[in-house]
N, C-alpha and C positions, 0 to 999 in steps of 0.2 A: 368571502374572501376575493379582493379583485387581485390577478394576476399582474405581475409586473409583465413589458414588454420581453423581456431576458427568460422568464420563467414561461410565458405563454409560448414563446419560440422554441424553448427546449421540449415542451410538452409534445408540441405540433413535431418535431423531429423525432420524437420517439414513437410518436404513432405511426409514422412513415415506416421508421425502421421495420418496427412490429410487422405492418402487412407487408413489406417487402422480403424479409429474411426470415428463413425457417428455423427458428430457435426451440433449444430443449429447455424444458420447465425447470426452474431453479429448484435446489434443495434447499432444507430449513438451515439457518445458521449453524454452525458447527463450534461448541464451546469447549476451549481447551483450559485445563488448570493442572498446574504445578505448584511445587511450593512457594513459588517465587511470581506466578506470572498466572493473572485469571485473564482470559479474552475470548473473542469469537471472531471467527471467519465469517461476515457476512454473506448474505444473497449475491450482493454486487463486487465482490470477492476483495474490500474494503476491510479494514481491522474494526470491529466493533461488533454487538448485535444487530444494530441498526437503530439510527436515531439516538434517544436517550433511555432504550432500553439496555440495562445492565445485563451482563458487562460491558463496558467499553474497552478498558485498556488498564487494569489494574496489576499492582506492583506490591508485593511485600518485599523488603528487602533482609527480614530475618529468617524468610524462608521456611516459614512456619504455617503458610497460608491464612494470615490470619489479614484479613482484606480490608476491615475496617471501611469508613465512608469515601475515602477519597478515590479518583478514578481520574487516569490521565486523560481520556476522551468524553466521556459524557456531561460534563457540565454545560450549560448554556446552549450553545450551536455546534454539536459533534461536527468536528471537520479534519478527515483522515482522508487523502486523496491519494488517486493514481492517476497518471496522465499521458496520453502520447500525443504528440504535437509532429505533423508531416507538411509539407506542401500541398499534399494531395487532400487530407482532411483537415488541415487548421489544427484547433488545439480540442481533442475529446477528452475526458476523463470521467472517473466514477469518484463520488465521496460519501461518506458517511452520512452526512448531512441530508443529501439528497438520495437515500437509498431507493425510494419508492418511483424514482423517474430515472435511471442511468442511463447513458448514452452506450455506454459499451453493453452489450447485452450478455448476459450468462449463457454459456453453452454446456458447461457442467461442473456442477460440484455446487458447493464446498463440498468436498469427499474427504472423509479421515481414512488414509492409506498406512496408519501407522502402524497395523500389523505385518506388514510387508517392509517397512522401513527400518534403516539403520538408526534411526532417530526414536526418543520415545512418543513423540506426537510429531504426525506429518499430514498437514491438511493440503490438498490441491483443489485450486479455482479455475476454471478457464472462460472466455470470453470471445466475443467477436464484435468488430464494429463494422456497419454499411450503412449504407444509404441509396434510396433510390432502386434496389434490387441489386446494387456492386457491391460487396465487400473488398475491403480494402486491408485487415490484418485481423490476426488472433493474439490473443495475449494469455497468458497461462502465469499464474503466482504458486509459487511452492512455499508453503511456510512451515519452518522446522522448529522443534522446541525439545530442550531436553531436561530433565528434573532437576539438574544441580545447574543452570545456566539463568542468569538474569537477560537475557535476551531473546528475540524473535530472528533467526536467519530466513533469508527470503531471497530466491532465486524468481526473477521475472524475464522470461522468456517472450519475445514477440516475432512473429512469422509474417511476412508480408503474404497476401492473396493477390495484390497486385505489385507493380514495382511501386516502391516508395521511395522518396528524396528528403532532404531536411529532417531527419530524423531525431526526436527528442524524447527523453522519459525521465518524468517527474514522481517523486514519491514525498509525499507533506503530510504535517500534522500541526496541530494547534494544541497544546499541551496545557492542561490545566491540573496542575496536582495539589494546589492548594484551596480551592474553590470551596468545596464542600463542608471544611474545618474553619479556615480561615477567611473566606469571603473575598478571595483574592486571585483576580483570572492573570494578574501578570506574574511572566517568570525573568529570569536572569540568563539571558540566552548568550551563546559565543559560540565563535567556530575554531576548531582545533583545540588544544591543550593537552597536557600530559604527554608531550613529546609528540603528538600526531597532528599531522599538516592540515590545516583549515578546508583543503579541497576535499579531505578525506571523512571529518567528522564537524558536526554541528547538534550542538546540545542546548538544553532548556533546563534551568535548576529553580523550584519552587523556594523563594527566597525564607518562608517560614519553617518549611516541612524537608528541605534539602534534597528531598526527592529530584530525581535526574533522570533525563529522556534523550537520548540523542538519534541520530542516523550515523552510520558509519558502514564503510565500503573501504577495500583493497580492489582498485580495479587499473587495469591499463586502458580503459578506452575512456576517452575525455570527458571530465566530469568534475563538478565543484558544487558547494555548498551555500546555502544562502538563508537569510533571516528578513521575512518578509512584514512588516507593519500592515499591509492592504491585503493581507491573504492571498495573493496573488495566484497563479496557476500558469503562469507564462515560464516555461523553463529556462530562457535566457536571462530571465532576472537572477536566479540559482546559480548559472554558468558563469554569471560575472562575477559572482561572489561578492555578493551585495547585502551589506551587514546593518541592518535597522536598528539594531540595539536591541534594549528592554523593554518589557511591554506585552501586552496581551498578544503577541504576535506567532506566526506562524516560523517554523523550521523546515527547511527542505534540502534535499539532493535529487540532482539533476544529471543526467548522461546525456552526451552527444554520440547518438548511433548512425549518423549518417545516412547513407543509401541502402537499400533493401531490393533484390532483385524478387520476382516472382517466385515464392517458394523459399526463399532464405530465410534466416532466424538469426536473431542475436540474442543472447543471456546476460543478465547484470545482474550480480551478487552482492548483497547489501544485507544491514540488520537493523531491527530497533534495539537499541541497547539501553539498559537501565542499571541504577546504581542508588543506595542512600545517601549517596551524596557523588560529586562530580569526580572526586579522587577514585571511589570504588567503583566506576562504571564498567559493567563485563565486558572488555572487547575481545574478540574474538583471536586465536593467532591462526594462523593459514590453516594447521592441520585441522581446525573446527568448522571450516566454511565448506559447505556443503561441494559437490562436484557438479558441475554444470551437465555433466554427459550423463549423469543420475536423472536429473529432470528431464534433459532430452526423450530417455526411452519412457519413462513414464507420462510426458506430454504428448507423445505419440500415441500411447496406448489408451488415454483418455480422448484423444481428437477423434481415433478411430472408432473409439466407442460412441461418443454424441454425432459423429456422423453417421453411423449404423441406425442409431435412433430417430435421426432426421431423415434418412431413405425411408426407413418403416413406416414412418408416419404420410411420407409422401404417397408412398404403395399405397 
């Protein structure tokens, strides 16, 4: 198969980073299953086992673990994305679709730390981005699940390894809840609803099944949501609150975290929320959102372990 210029450039950049930076070996994806949600944390930090391999993101609103054939993520071209944009790096990010060639390299995980967590399921993944022997930032995702919730709480921490300016973070997904049963990739998409501000909540509804998936946040940091027909990874599109309407489109949530000096970190708390209908989406109340301080301690521990592994291999 002939590579496009974009694919070839990405693969060349990946090879350069691999030669320049010491990277810990990634672990196998971690599958998490509750009565309401079955998913995996992939070895590049995205949701889903990887590509079209099941599970992507399955949801049973009855809470009986009856998954059937529908999956929000795996039909067609699986697309679940997180990315960081700065003046120093441009836009870089990992996508479930490109799980074999991700520019943000795994340094630790995914690791199941549920046994030491207040949550029923807790999985952590950590990665780093650099090029030409220069590392720019570390990023950690902490995924929290509870047995009785129809949502995945996520905390993302970005730590600057050198001064960063113009910082943006984006999380986005292409939801496909109706494909396997009804052959329909289109969803009914909207920003806000049920008394929730459009900058805090973006959602997609399967027109046949009613299955609803959204991204939700309560944050004092500048943020906004958007709906993209072109499946863009440009965080400014979402920060502008752009809504392309209904269709086989991507929904996304973007933050403006600004500048970070070397060693400084920023943490963003948000959730993938689900429901059998838009009216029954599981929106968390403030007491159900994980504390950033908890992630900070775990993240420091993970990075220390990863750094120790790199030092031992180097010696």
